[in-house]
Structure formats: structure tokens, C-alpha cells
C-alpha positions in Angstrom: -0.3 -0.2 0.1 0.9 3.4 -0.2 0.2 6.0 2.3 -0.5 9.3 1.2 -2.5 12.8 2.4 -5.7 13.1 0.5 -5.5 16.5 -1.9 -9.5 17.7 -0.2 -8.7 16.9 3.4 -9.8 19.3 6.1 -8.0 17.8 9.3 -5.0 20.0 10.7 -2.3 20.0 10.7 -2.4 17.4 8.5 0.4 14.5 8.0 1.3 11.0 7.7 2.9 9.9 10.8 6.1 9.1 11.1 6.2 5.6 12.6 4.2 4.5 9.2 7.0 3.7 6.0 5.5 5.2 3.1 5.2 2.2 1.5 4.2 -0.5 2.9 1.9 -4.0 2.9 -1.0 -3.7 5.3 0.5 -6.7 7.2 3.1 -5.0 7.7 1.6 -2.4 8.8 -0.7 -4.0 11.2 2.1 -6.2 12.5 5.0 -3.8 13.0 3.9 -0.2 12.9 0.2 0.1 15.3 -0.7 -1.0 18.7 -3.5 -2.8 17.7 -4.1 -3.9 21.7 -4.4 -0.1 22.6 -7.2 0.3 25.7 -10.3 2.5 23.5 -10.6 6.1 24.1 -14.3 7.1 23.6 -13.2 9.5 20.5 -12.3 6.2 18.8 -16.0 4.1 19.9 -17.3 7.5 18.2 -15.4 6.9 15.3 -15.6 3.6 14.8 -19.8 3.8 15.1 -19.8 5.7 12.0 -18.9 2.9 10.3 -21.4 0.4 11.8 -24.3 -1.1 8.9 -26.7 -2.0 12.3 -28.4 1.3 14.1 -28.4 -0.7 17.4 -24.8 -1.7 17.1 -24.3 2.3 16.3 -26.5 3.8 19.5 -24.2 1.3 21.4 -21.0 2.5 20.7 -22.0 5.9 20.9 -23.8 5.0 24.4 -20.2 4.1 25.4 -18.8 7.2 24.1 -21.0 9.4 26.2 -20.9 11.2 29.4 -24.2 8.9 30.1 -22.7 5.9 29.4 -19.4 6.4 31.3 -20.4 3.8 33.9 -20.6 1.2 31.5 -17.5 2.3 29.5 -16.1 1.9 32.2 -16.9 -1.6 33.3 -17.5 -2.6 29.2 -14.0 -1.3 28.4 -11.5 0.5 30.8 -11.9 -2.7 33.2 -11.5 -5.7 30.9 -9.2 -3.3 28.8 -11.6 -3.9 25.5 -9.3 -3.7 22.3 -10.1 -3.0 19.0 -10.2 -6.5 18.3 -12.4 -7.0 20.7 -14.9 -4.4 19.5 -14.7 -5.6 15.6 -15.6 -9.0 17.0 -18.5 -7.8 19.7 -19.8 -5.3 16.7 -19.9 -7.6 13.4 -21.6 -4.5 11.5 -18.6 -2.2 12.4 -16.3 -1.9 9.2 -13.9 0.9 9.3 -11.9 1.8 6.2 -7.7 1.3 7.0 -7.5 5.1 6.6 -9.8 5.3 9.8 -7.7 3.0 11.5 -4.6 4.7 10.7 -5.7 7.8 12.1 -6.6 6.4 15.9 -4.5 3.9 16.4 -0.9 4.2 17.9 1.9 3.6 16.8 3.4 0.1 18.3 5.8 1.0 21.5 9.1 -1.0 22.2 8.9 -3.6 24.3 11.3 -3.2 26.6 11.9 -6.4 29.3 14.8 -8.3 30.8 15.3 -12.3 30.0 17.0 -12.7 33.4 17.1 -15.7 35.2 
């Protein structure tokens, strides 16, 4: 895939994130560049709701992203550490395009650890 900024973008301060190579495969991007297991923010849930084809799933994601749904967000997202893969599995009508995933998925951070015995 070749990543570029759309000419008609209205997003302020738009730029390709530095952690994404300008020319890589989708598999390389998802495996080596982004953290698919990150905790989802409310803004991400709201954005994902735009891509649900079933109205009930869309409303449920919007509820979780709202102030009124704060307790459910804590119970269903924060406490069990629900990530994007869990959400896509739980909301099967949600099909966000890769371009939107690139926008809100963070960089894959190095995992420093010790192999001490």
C-alpha cells in the first residue's frame, strides 16, 4: 500500500505519522507499525460508530462514548481492557476503512524486558 494525504483533507496539521513507512503492505503495517491492542478512547468508539451498518450497534457504541454511558464504558471497556479487535468482534457490522484505523491507532511501542533468570 502507498500512504499519502488526501488533497481535499480538512483535518488540521495533517501529516503521515513518522512511524508508518511510505510504502508497506497492510500486513506489515498492522504487524509492525501500530498497536491493535491499545485501550480504546471514547472518541475512537464514536468514530467507529460511523461505520456500523446495524443501527443498534451504532447506538451502543455512541452510548459507550457518551457522558451518560460512562459507567458502562468503565465496566465494558476500561476494566476488561477491551481493544479494537474485541470491539470489531463484538460489533460485527462495524467495518471501518484502513484509512480511519491509521488515524486513531497509536504507534506500536517497543517492549523493553529482561530475560534474566
